[in-house]
MIDO-904789 format. One line per 3 residues: their letters; for each residue x, y, z of C-alpha. Coordinates in steps of 0.05 Angstrom, whole numbers, plus 5000, padded with zeros to 4 digits. Layout:
<sites>
a	X/Y/Z | ...
</sites>
This chain:
<sites>
xxx	5047/7703/9442 | 4987/7664/9418 | 4988/7594/9393
xxx	4945/7576/9333 | 4919/7507/9357 | 4871/7472/9311
xxx	4808/7450/9346 | 4772/7384/9334 | 4718/7422/9298
xxx	4767/7445/9243 | 4753/7408/9178 | 4827/7398/9166
xxx	4832/7368/9235 | 4775/7320/9219 | 4805/7302/9152
xxx	4874/7286/9182 | 4838/7246/9236 | 4803/7203/9185
xxx	4869/7192/9147 | 4903/7170/9210 | 4846/7120/9224
xxx	4853/7095/9154 | 4928/7087/9166 | 4911/7046/9228
xxx	4863/6999/9193 | 4897/6991/9126 | 4956/6949/9149
xxx	4909/6900/9184 | 4864/6896/9124 | 4925/6885/9080
xxx	4946/6827/9125 | 4877/6794/9119 | 4877/6803/9043
xxx	4947/6773/9037 | 4925/6713/9079 | 4863/6702/9038
xxx	4902/6705/8974 | 4966/6669/8989 | 4956/6624/9050
xxx	4921/6558/9031 | 4861/6543/9077 | 4873/6487/9126
xxx	4842/6418/9118 | 4820/6393/9186 | 4871/6402/9243
xxx	4933/6437/9218 | 4982/6470/9263 | 5041/6497/9225
xxx	5089/6556/9228 | 5087/6621/9189 | 5070/6615/9114
xxx	5128/6633/9067 | 5102/6684/9016 | 5166/6682/8974
xxx	5240/6667/8976 | 5292/6720/8956 | 5358/6691/8931
xxx	5418/6730/8953 | 5487/6719/8924 | 5524/6711/8991
xxx	5472/6701/9045 | 5434/6648/9006 | 5357/6642/9006
xxx	5319/6694/9048 | 5248/6672/9060 | 5194/6727/9067
xxx	5143/6698/9118 | 5079/6716/9151 | 5120/6733/9214
xxx	5161/6787/9179 | 5103/6817/9141 | 5054/6818/9201
xxx	5109/6847/9244 | 5117/6906/9199 | 5041/6914/9191
xxx	5035/6915/9269 | 5089/6968/9273 | 5055/7011/9220
xxx	4989/7004/9258 | 5022/7024/9322 | 5054/7085/9289
xxx	4988/7111/9263 | 4953/7094/9328 | 5004/7138/9366
xxx	4997/7192/9315 | 4921/7189/9324 | 4926/7192/9399
xxx	4972/7252/9397 | 4936/7290/9341 | 4914/7358/9365
xxx	4949/7360/9432 | 4935/7422/9473 | 4971/7453/9535
xxx	4905/7450/9574 | 4842/7411/9567 | 4845/7374/9502
xxx	4805/7317/9472 | 4789/7252/9505 | 4843/7216/9466
xxx	4892/7266/9494 | 4871/7245/9564 | 4880/7172/9544
xxx	4951/7188/9517 | 4968/7224/9580 | 4942/7167/9622
xxx	4984/7117/9582 | 5047/7160/9591 | 5034/7169/9665
xxx	5023/7095/9676 | 5085/7075/9638 | 5127/7127/9675
xxx	5100/7103/9742 | 5115/7030/9723 | 5185/7047/9703
xxx	5196/7090/9765 | 5172/7038/9814 | 5211/6980/9783
xxx	5276/7013/9757 | 5286/7076/9799 | 5304/7148/9781
xxx	5366/7129/9740 | 5323/7093/9688 | 5268/7143/9683
xxx	5285/7153/9609 | 5268/7080/9596 | 5194/7095/9591
xxx	5190/7101/9515 | 5227/7034/9506 | 5183/6998/9556
xxx	5120/7028/9525 | 5145/7005/9457 | 5157/6934/9485
xxx	5088/6932/9514 | 5054/6957/9451 | 5091/6915/9402
xxx	5083/6850/9442 | 5009/6862/9456 | 4990/6881/9386
xxx	5031/6825/9357 | 4990/6776/9397 | 4923/6809/9389
xxx	4922/6806/9314 | 4905/6732/9321 | 4834/6758/9337
xxx	4831/6779/9264 | 4853/6711/9240 | 4925/6734/9226
xxx	4988/6696/9245 | 5014/6727/9310 | 5088/6742/9304
xxx	5096/6725/9378 | 5082/6652/9363 | 5147/6651/9323
xxx	5208/6637/9366 | 5252/6680/9320 | 5214/6742/9340
xxx	5213/6732/9415 | 5286/6709/9413 | 5306/6774/9377
xxx	5271/6815/9431 | 5303/6773/9486 | 5372/6783/9453
xxx	5362/6857/9452 | 5345/6855/9526 | 5406/6813/9539
xxx	5450/6866/9506 | 5419/6920/9550 | 5430/6878/9612
xxx	5503/6867/9594 | 5513/6940/9577 | 5489/6965/9644
xxx	5525/6910/9682 | 5589/6936/9650 | 5578/7008/9669
xxx	5632/7000/9723 | 5680/6969/9674 | 5694/6900/9645
xxx	5735/6879/9705 | 5679/6894/9754 | 5631/6856/9707
xxx	5676/6794/9709 | 5683/6797/9785 | 5606/6794/9791
xxx	5606/6723/9767 | 5646/6703/9830 | 5593/6731/9877
xxx	5574/6712/9931 | 5627/6659/9928 | 5677/6642/9875
xxx	5659/6569/9864 | 5589/6591/9840 | 5620/6626/9780
xxx	5601/6569/9730 | 5529/6572/9753 | 5527/6647/9748
xxx	5554/6644/9676 | 5499/6592/9658 | 5447/6636/9690
xxx	5472/6696/9650 | 5460/6662/9583 | 5397/6627/9607
xxx	5363/6694/9617 | 5348/6710/9543 | 5331/6637/9529
xxx	5279/6635/9585 | 5249/6702/9563 | 5243/6680/9491
xxx	5213/6612/9504 | 5166/6637/9558 | 5133/6688/9513
xxx	5134/6643/9452 | 5109/6581/9488 | 5050/6616/9522
xxx	5025/6648/9456 | 5034/6585/9415 | 5002/6539/9466
xxx	4941/6583/9467 | 4936/6577/9392 | 4944/6502/9393
xxx	4893/6492/9448 | 4842/6536/9412 | 4851/6497/9346
xxx	4844/6430/9381 | 4783/6451/9421 | 4749/6478/9358
xxx	4763/6413/9321 | 4739/6371/9380 | 4674/6410/9384
xxx	4662/6401/9309 | 4672/6326/9316 | 4625/6324/9376
xxx	4572/6360/9336 | 4579/6309/9280 | 4575/6251/9330
xxx	4513/6275/9366 | 4475/6318/9315 | 4500/6287/9249
xxx	4431/6252/9241 | 4395/6320/9228 | 4372/6329/9156
xxx	4408/6375/9106 | 4456/6428/9129 | 4433/6421/9200
xxx	4474/6357/9206 | 4536/6390/9181 | 4530/6457/9220
xxx	4579/6458/9279 | 4530/6478/9333 | 4577/6464/9391
xxx	4629/6511/9363 | 4583/6569/9378 | 4602/6606/9442
xxx	4657/6565/9474 | 4714/6580/9425 | 4698/6654/9433
xxx	4705/6648/9508 | 4772/6611/9499 | 4793/6665/9451
xxx	4780/6719/9502 | 4828/6684/9548 | 4882/6656/9501
xxx	4883/6713/9451 | 4862/6776/9491 | 4879/6764/9564
xxx	4940/6720/9554 | 4969/6763/9500 | 4965/6825/9542
xxx	4991/6787/9602 | 5051/6760/9567 | 5067/6831/9542
xxx	5065/6856/9613 | 5107/6798/9638 | 5159/6809/9583
xxx	5163/6884/9600 | 5168/6871/9674 | 5225/6820/9666
xxx	5261/6871/9621 | 5257/6923/9675 | 5276/6877/9731
xxx	5335/6845/9695 | 5364/6912/9670 | 5355/6950/9735
xxx	5375/6889/9777 | 5440/6879/9739 | 5461/6952/9742
xxx	5511/6963/9801 | 5482/7031/9819 | 5521/7042/9885
xxx	5588/7023/9854 | 5573/7066/9793 | 5558/7127/9836
xxx	5623/7116/9875 | 5662/7111/9811 | 5630/7175/9784
xxx	5645/7212/9849 | 5718/7191/9846 | 5721/7212/9773
xxx	5695/7281/9790 | 5745/7289/9847 | 5802/7267/9801
xx	5781/7316/9748 | 5774/7372/9798
</sites>
């Protein structure tokens, strides 16, 4: 049996390739256009939350604001979707394009990360962890385009942390609710109140860690840019014409800070969030007790 695999030289392949690239870029361009049209420019130092585009009035739930956070989150997800489609376009059993090698490398690295941190039982968690890494990283990196990063909104990171908390609880209860309740009394019973507090502190710490690091980087960058502009006016304001108004000291240093706070820190926080997700879920799963329970169940059924 022969497989009709379209090669990169096929005109239809190239056309679809371009359409996927347009699909990747169009959401980001849309976000920049929306910001230019509807978000008022800042006067001086202004650190605020997400801009509210409109408010939908619902009969029961009340007002539902549509903010930059929601819009940019969807734009990021659409961008990731077309990016994945572009990476996997034209997959071949052997060889393949360079992007196929990149896609295979991403899959291998994610599988290895999950395997080393969660074990064999959670090997199917790779797509979820890959999605967490991509969504978190892209949501932070769009600040490089001047867009509001969804990760600097506590509602976003809190939603992610709550989802992780549900997964942790689900796997902790794999041996039954009674076994889950008994775990709060380990290693000694009088530590149960502290264990309960620790249980609910997990999603709170995950949410605030991610949100705080991204937001603090944005605040520091804005303050540094404003300080450099003021320093320029103080030292070089005597120059004639536009030279006295041009912010010379803002050339270079803000870009270096952006590389750290926007690029490095954004990717680092995505990695940390994914690592905590894996460690908390796998660490809360009573694997030995679950295997014993399954073995007893098989014997009983037999």
